[in-house]
C-alpha positions in Angstrom: 174.7 220.2 139.0 171.7 221.2 141.2 171.6 224.5 139.3 171.5 222.7 136.0 168.7 220.4 137.2 166.8 223.5 138.3 167.2 225.1 134.9 166.0 222.0 133.1 163.0 221.7 135.5 162.1 225.4 134.9 162.4 225.0 131.2 160.1 221.9 131.2 157.7 223.7 133.5 157.4 226.7 131.1 157.0 224.4 128.1 154.2 222.4 129.9 152.5 225.7 130.8 152.8 227.0 127.2 151.4 223.7 125.8 148.4 223.9 128.1 147.9 227.6 127.4 148.0 226.9 123.7 145.5 224.1 124.0 143.1 226.2 126.1 143.3 229.0 123.5 142.6 226.6 120.7 139.6 225.1 122.6 138.2 228.5 123.3 137.9 229.3 119.6 136.5 232.8 119.1 134.8 232.9 122.5 136.7 235.6 124.5 135.1 234.5 127.7 136.7 231.0 127.5 140.2 232.2 126.5 142.9 232.1 129.1 144.3 235.4 130.4 146.9 236.7 128.0 150.5 235.7 129.0 153.3 237.3 127.0 155.9 234.7 128.0 153.7 231.8 127.1 152.7 233.4 123.9 156.3 233.6 122.9 156.7 229.9 123.3 153.8 229.0 121.0 155.8 229.3 117.8 158.4 227.1 119.3 155.9 224.4 120.2 154.3 224.7 116.8 157.8 224.2 115.2 157.5 227.6 113.5 160.5 228.8 115.4 163.6 226.9 116.3 164.6 226.2 119.9 168.3 227.0 120.6 169.8 225.1 123.5 173.0 226.7 124.7 175.0 223.7 126.2 178.7 222.9 126.6 178.7 219.8 128.7 177.7 216.4 127.3 175.1 215.8 130.1 173.5 219.2 129.4 173.4 218.4 125.7 171.6 215.1 126.4 169.2 217.0 128.7 168.4 219.4 125.9 167.8 216.6 123.4 165.5 214.8 125.9 163.4 218.0 126.4 163.3 218.7 122.6 162.1 215.1 122.0 159.5 215.3 124.8 158.0 218.5 123.3 158.7 217.6 119.6 160.8 220.8 119.1 162.7 221.8 116.1 166.0 222.4 117.9 169.7 223.2 117.5 172.5 222.7 120.0 174.5 225.9 120.4 178.2 225.6 121.4 178.1 221.8 121.9 181.6 221.9 123.3 181.6 218.2 124.4 179.3 216.9 121.6 182.4 215.3 120.0 182.7 213.0 122.9 179.6 211.1 121.8 179.2 211.8 118.1 177.4 208.5 117.4 174.6 209.5 119.8 174.4 213.0 118.4 174.2 211.6 114.9 171.5 209.0 116.0 169.4 211.8 117.4 169.8 213.9 114.2 170.9 216.8 116.4 172.3 219.8 114.6 175.2 221.6 116.4 176.6 225.1 116.0 180.1 224.6 117.5 182.2 227.3 119.1 183.6 229.6 120.2 186.9 227.7 120.3 189.3 230.6 119.9 189.4 231.5 123.7 190.7 230.1 126.9 189.0 227.6 129.2 187.5 230.4 131.4 184.9 228.1 133.1 184.6 224.4 134.0 182.2 223.7 131.2 185.1 224.4 128.7 187.6 222.0 130.2 187.2 219.5 127.2 187.1 222.2 124.6 189.0 221.1 121.5 189.5 222.4 117.9 189.0 218.7 117.0 185.3 219.0 118.0 183.9 220.1 114.6 186.2 217.6 112.9 184.9 214.6 114.9 181.3 215.7 114.4 181.8 216.1 110.7 183.6 212.8 110.3 180.6 211.1 112.0 178.0 212.8 109.7 176.6 215.3 112.2 175.3 218.5 110.6 177.5 221.1 112.3 178.7 224.6 111.7 181.4 226.8 113.3 180.7 230.1 115.0 182.7 232.7 116.9 179.8 233.6 119.3 180.5 237.2 118.3 181.4 239.4 120.1 182.8 236.7 122.5 185.3 236.2 119.7 185.1 238.8 116.9 183.4 237.7 113.7 186.5 238.4 111.6 188.2 235.4 113.2 185.7 232.9 111.8 188.0 231.8 108.9 190.8 231.3 111.5 188.5 229.1 113.6 187.7 227.0 110.5 191.4 226.8 109.7 192.1 225.5 113.2 189.4 222.8 112.7 191.3 221.8 109.5 194.5 221.5 111.5 192.7 219.3 114.0 191.6 216.9 111.3 188.6 218.4 109.4 188.8 218.4 105.7 189.2 221.8 104.0 185.9 221.5 102.2 184.2 220.4 105.4 185.5 223.5 107.2 184.3 225.8 104.4 180.9 224.1 104.5 180.8 224.7 108.3 181.0 228.4 107.8 178.8 228.7 104.6 176.2 226.1 103.6 175.9 224.3 106.9 174.8 227.3 108.9 172.2 228.0 106.2 171.0 224.4 106.4 170.8 224.5 110.2 168.8 227.8 109.9 166.6 226.4 107.2 167.7 229.1 104.8 169.8 227.0 102.4 167.2 227.4 99.6 168.5 230.9 98.9 171.9 231.4 100.8 174.9 229.4 101.8 176.3 228.3 98.4 176.7 229.6 94.8 173.8 228.1 92.8 171.4 229.4 90.2 168.3 230.8 91.8 169.9 231.7 95.1 170.7 235.2 96.4 173.9 236.4 94.9 175.7 236.9 98.3 179.4 236.2 97.8 182.9 237.1 98.8 185.8 237.4 96.4 189.1 236.6 98.0 192.7 236.9 96.9 193.4 233.2 97.7 192.4 230.3 100.0 189.9 231.9 102.4 191.3 229.8 105.3 194.9 231.2 104.8 195.9 234.1 107.0 197.5 236.0 104.1 194.3 235.9 102.1 192.6 239.3 101.6 189.0 240.0 100.8 188.9 241.8 97.4 185.1 242.3 97.1 181.8 241.5 98.8 178.5 241.2 97.0 175.0 241.3 98.5 172.1 240.3 96.2 174.4 240.7 93.3 175.4 244.2 94.1 179.0 245.1 95.1 179.0 246.6 98.6 182.7 246.5 99.5 
């Protein structure tokens, strides 16, 4: 717990420094004598503070998730919770905070204490409570080809089939802010699609063809 507190403190410290650095750069205008010394680490955080770049908080435990949300609110960040293993334990709060969650990986063992409450029901509970969530494999932690299986396991744990399909198609696009041109089959979007022999969540289903921008590539 002390290590987590230190990590959170370090993160807040860097964001404070970056915000001050950005303000001093802005106040200096075109005067090179007034500009602060160039700092590559702080420069990298400016797009995050300006909400031009998402902040991804990798958190499993519920207390870490809440810490991430507090920091994101403090600095007005456009943020996403990655993993969110215990987010399903407080879906009402996650929904209230409008937090987006990329869940997973779930197709692995509980190899560390943070995963003790890992459950395939996690995405289902979040989905049922109206939380914008997606499912990931954290490739190569779990190879990407097992993504449909992870979605199928979520269905077995209570998620609707359509909800699970959305969690590996349109929802990731929405979370990434790219749903205007990928994530679903609609007129005007990129023609990126997969043709399957059957239900994409069934193990026996085979991929017959893959199209990218309307061109067959597999």
